[in-house]
N, C-alpha and C positions, 0 to 999 in steps of 0.2 A: 557544501557537503562537509560533514565533520567525521563521520565514521560509517561509510557505505559498506554494507555486508552482502547485498545481493542486487541483481539487476534483471529486468525483464522488458520485453517490448510488447505493447498492446496491438490490437488489430488495426489501429490507425497509424502505427509506426511511432507512437509516443514512447518515450523511455521512462520506465518506472525504477526508482532506486530506493531500496530499503536502507534507511540511514539511522543507525543506533544513536549517533551523536545528537540528533534532534528528535528522535523517537517518532519519526513519521516516514511516509512514503512520498518521495518527490516525484512529480510528474513533469517531464520535460518534453518539449516539442522535439521533433527529429533534429532540428538545428541546435538543440541544447538549451533553448530559452525556457526558464521555469514557467510552467502553466499554473500549478497549484500544489499544495501539500495535502496529503490524506492523513488524518489522525494527529495525535500528539502524545507525549509521554504520559503514562498513568495506568490505572487499573480498571477504568470504567469503559463502557461501550464507546468505541471510537478512539480509544487510547491504546497504546502499545507499550510493552515492557520487554526490552531486549529483543528487538526484531531479529528473525533468523532467515526469513525468505519471503519473496514476492514472486508471483507467477500470474499468467493470464490463462484462464480456461478457454476451451475452444469456442464457447459462446460469447466471449469477451469479458466475462466477470473477472475482476481482479481478486486474487486469493492471496492473503497475507497470513503468515504464521509468526508467533512470537514465543518467548521463553516459557510462557504458561501453557504452551501447546494450544493456544487459542487460534483457531483458523477462521478467518473472516472472509466472506464473499461480499464483494462490493459491486454496486451497479451505479453507473453515472447517468443521471438524467440532466438535462440542461439546468445548470445552476444549483444542483442538489446532489448530495451523496446519500445513497440509501444502503444501510447495512442489511443484507438479505439474511445472513445467518452468522451466528457466532457460537462456536462449540468449544468448550473448555474440557480437556480430558485430564 
């Protein structure tokens, strides 16, 4: 981690860390082992600029906000990340 700014825990107990230093969400197992990264720095779909928060909705969706007030709902299927919604205000 380079610049963690927020943390959340998903319904499976995995730890989600919003990290501005690498411009992505780190997904860690409860033991702390890195499972995957979500997104990367940039301005396109799947990219984040100045992450500000990460949380988990009651249905398990991962919700991420960045400095563009972009709110992304993410859904994990085995081996694939689906962006359900991106709203820019």
